[in-house]
C-alpha positions, 0 to 999 in steps of 0.5 A: 530523489535518484533515480534510483530511489523509489519513494516509500508505499503503502498498503492498505485493506479494509477486512470483512472476517478474513477477507480483504474487500478493498485494496489500496497502494500508495503513497503514505499521505495518501494511502492515509487519507483512503484509510481514514475515508475507509474507515468513515463508510465501513465503521466497524470493520478492521482497516490495516495501514502498512508500509509494503519493501521497497521495489528491487533497482532494476539494475539489479534484476538479471535479464530477461529471456 
């Protein structure tokens, strides 16, 4: 993996109505394990598992002032 390539990240959320009650960001393997565990713990609540956009390359960001 090159220094400028960020690994894929996923966001897992457990929802109670329109309110997320758990929010977890991790690499895909860990995110799917977390989703499975939360599905057992919070049976019946919706759980989303979505990819996150890649982080920007630090070299392309404007300098801080």
